[in-house]
N, C-alpha and C positions, 0 to 999 in steps of 0.2 A: 216219463224217459223210466227206463231199466237198464241199469248196470249188469252185467252177464261175465261171470268168473271161469275159469275154465284152469285147469292141472293142478287138484289138488289127490290127494293119494294118500295110499300106505308106503312110509318107506324106511330105513333102518336108521338106525342111528349113525349120524357121519357124513348122510347122502346129501345131495341137493336135492329140490325142486325147484319149480319156476311157476310161478302163478299169472295167469292174464287177466285184465279187465278190461271189457271191449263195451261199446256204447252204442250198438246198434240201429242205423239211423237218424243217430243222432251226435251231435257234437259237442263235445267240453271247450271251447276254444276260450282260454281265458278262465276258465274254473279252477279250482284247487282236485285234484283228485289223488288218493291214496287209499291204505290198509290199514283195517282194525280185525284185531283176532278175540275172541273171546272162545278161555279152556273153558273147559265144563266147573261150575261152583267159583269162575270168578271176573271179575268184571270185564268188560272189554273197554281194549286200549285200543288207542294209537298208536298205527307202528311207526308209520312216515309218512309223508307224500311229499309233491312234487315241488311244493310251493313254501317248503319249509325243511329243519334238519330237526325239529323236533319230534320225539320219540317216549312216548310213556312205557314203552319196552326196551330197559338198558342191555340185556341179551344181545335185542338187533344189531347192536352199536359192531360195526364188524362183519359181521354175517349175512346181513340181509341190506338190499341195495334195492332202491324203489326206480325205476324208469319211465318216461317216454316215447313212444314211436308215435310223432306225427300222423306220419304219412296213413301209419297201420288203425290210427286210433285208437290206440290202447295204452294200457299203463301195467307196468308187471313189475313184480313180486318176487326177485330170485333169493332164494335162501341155500344158505350153506352149511354146512357142519350142523346139520339137524341136530336137533336134538327132543328125548321124550319129553320135555317143558314145553318142547314146542308145538304139543299136540294142541289143537283146537280148532275151530270153524275161523275159518277167514273169509272178510269180507270188502268188497272195494268199495268204495263211497266218495263220493264227487258233491260240491258245492260252491257256490257262485263267490263266497270268500274262502280265508284261510280256514280251512278245517276244525280249527282249535276254537276258532271261534262259531262258526256253523253247528258241529259236531259238537265238540268236547275234544278232550282227549282222552277220559277214563269217563267210561258211562257201567252203570249198571247192569243194562243189557242192549243188543244190538241186534239188530238196526233200529231207528228210532224215527220220530217225526221230524225228520231237521235233513235240509240233504237229500242228497240221490244214493241209493244204496244195491246192491245188487245181492243175489238169496245167499250165498255163504260155499262157502269152497270145505270138505272139511280135510283136517290133513293131521296125518296119524302117524306118530315118530314111537318105534317101536327098538 
């Protein structure tokens, strides 16, 4: 099972970006799905998921929103007021149980051999 992210790119500080995650040919009904990010030299951190309010990225509060469109089988990450510190590779992930349990909220590197992952998409904010 493969997740596919889209929507990454390079933007200016203060701009918005929307990332989308889909699972072609698969369904994740009942799964927890969410987003991680890993900045250069930093841990891979859980931004959030659809089944939990927990985030390991305090700066995402009030700026980032995770939403699910069951009709399109996607989970999106809407990011507002982007800052250079948001520059990272962003990963979509899914798990049969809460991501904080299946994968964790802070990893030395991602993806890991737990749950399901996308290939990652680069977001660069300048």
